[in-house]
C-alpha positions as CSV (number, residue, x, y, z in Angstrom):
1,X,127.2,52.3,99.1
2,X,129.3,53.7,101.8
3,X,127.9,55.6,104.8
4,X,129.3,58.9,103.6
5,X,127.7,58.6,100.2
6,X,124.3,57.7,101.8
7,X,124.6,60.8,104.0
8,X,125.5,63.0,101.0
9,X,122.6,61.6,99.0
10,X,120.2,62.0,101.9
11,X,121.4,65.6,102.5
12,X,121.1,66.6,98.9
13,X,117.6,65.1,98.8
14,X,116.5,67.0,101.9
15,X,118.1,70.2,100.5
16,X,116.3,69.7,97.2
17,X,112.9,69.0,98.7
18,X,113.3,72.0,101.0
19,X,114.3,74.3,98.2
20,X,111.4,73.2,95.9
21,X,108.9,73.6,98.8
22,X,110.2,77.1,99.7
23,X,110.0,78.2,96.0
24,X,106.5,77.0,95.7
25,X,105.4,78.6,98.9
26,X,107.1,81.8,98.0
27,X,105.3,82.0,94.6
28,X,102.0,81.2,96.3
29,X,102.4,84.1,98.7
30,X,103.5,86.5,96.0
31,X,100.5,85.6,93.9
32,X,98.3,86.5,96.8
33,X,100.1,89.8,97.3
34,X,99.7,90.6,93.7
35,X,95.9,89.9,93.8
36,X,95.6,92.1,96.8
37,X,97.4,94.9,95.0
38,X,95.0,94.6,92.0
39,X,92.0,94.7,94.3
40,X,93.3,97.8,96.1
41,X,93.9,99.5,92.8
42,X,90.4,98.8,91.7
43,X,89.1,100.2,95.0
44,X,91.2,103.3,94.6
45,X,90.0,103.8,91.0
46,X,86.4,103.5,92.1
47,X,86.9,106.0,95.0
48,X,88.6,108.4,92.6
49,X,85.8,108.1,90.1
50,X,83.2,108.8,92.7
51,X,85.1,111.8,93.9
52,X,85.5,113.1,90.4
53,X,81.7,112.7,89.8
54,X,81.1,114.6,93.0
55,X,83.4,117.4,91.9
56,X,81.8,117.5,88.5
57,X,78.3,117.7,90.0
58,X,79.5,120.6,92.3
59,X,80.9,122.4,89.3
60,X,77.7,122.0,87.4
61,X,75.7,123.5,90.3
62,X,78.1,126.4,90.6
63,X,77.9,127.0,86.8
64,X,74.1,127.2,87.0
65,X,74.3,129.6,90.0
66,X,76.9,131.7,88.1
67,X,74.7,131.8,85.0
68,X,71.7,132.8,87.0
69,X,73.7,135.6,88.7
70,X,75.1,136.7,85.3
71,X,71.7,136.9,83.7
72,X,70.4,138.8,86.7
73,X,73.3,141.3,86.5
74,X,72.7,141.7,82.8
75,X,69.0,142.5,83.3
76,X,69.9,145.0,86.0
77,X,72.4,146.7,83.8
78,X,69.9,146.9,80.9
79,X,67.4,148.5,83.3
80,X,69.9,151.0,84.5
81,X,70.9,152.0,81.0
82,X,67.4,152.7,79.9
């Protein structure tokens, strides 16, 4: 084998090894990023759920207050109409 062919073979081997290494490293980091995205989505969903529960509880309390006020107003109107 001539020196030029040895250099070409060596260069192509180095290039191939570097390419394979980069692709594997890139896929590894992308998988980590995807996992982080899923974890963040789960956290956002949990936060949104807790906020929705809080809003629902507030609405239930306001509904009870409104019903009590309505019943009070109805009783007052009945007494005035008598």
